N, C-alpha and C positions, 0 to 999 in steps of 0.2 A: 700182731695183736698192737691198739694201744693203748698206752699209759698218760695218764694226767699229772702232772706235774707240777709245787713251786720249788724255786728251786733260789739258794741267795747264798752269792759265795763273800769272802776276807776279801777285802781291796787290798789288805796291807796285809794276809803270811799267803790268802790266792784258798784258801781255808774252804769244803766246803761244810763244816759243822758250824753254821752258826742256827744260834736260838735266836725265838723274838721275845722277853721277856717284859716285866714291871720294875722299872729302877729306880732309885733317887729324882733320878728325872725327867720323868718318866714310864713311858714305853721307849724299848731301846735292840739294837738288833747288838747280838753280845757274841764272838767268834769263842768257845772249846778252846782251839787249838792257839792261841794267843792274849787268850784274855782284853782283847781290844776291845769297847764298845762304842756307843752311838747309840743318840737319839735320832728317834722317826716320831716326825710328823707330820702330817697332810698328807697322806698317803696311804695306800689301800693294795691290799695285795691279792691277785688272780691266778690263777691258771692258764694252764695247758697241754695241746694233748701234741703226743711224739710217739715213734716210731718206735719200736727197740733199738732199733739202731742206728734210732738220734739219740737219745736217751742212754746207749750205747756210748759210745763217744764224745759222751759231754760228762759224761762216768772218767773217762780216762783223758780227759783234760781237765786245767785248771783258771781259775779263773785267776787277773790278769790288771793292775793300770792300765784302763785305753783297750782291753779285748780282754782275746785268749791264747793261752801257752798249751801246745801239747806234753 
């Protein structure tokens, strides 16, 4: 079975708990873990199809600056 996902990781702490919200400076990414926020402009978000194995691999990894870390 395939899943459709969109994932944003915080490059500050690696958290996957990132929201898109309207802030004082416009649309921004906001990390619920470390409370960092960053303005977003000139981008669009999409989604992709992944297998259950790929989805579990992504859940078991955390985002880090410059790549992934298990």
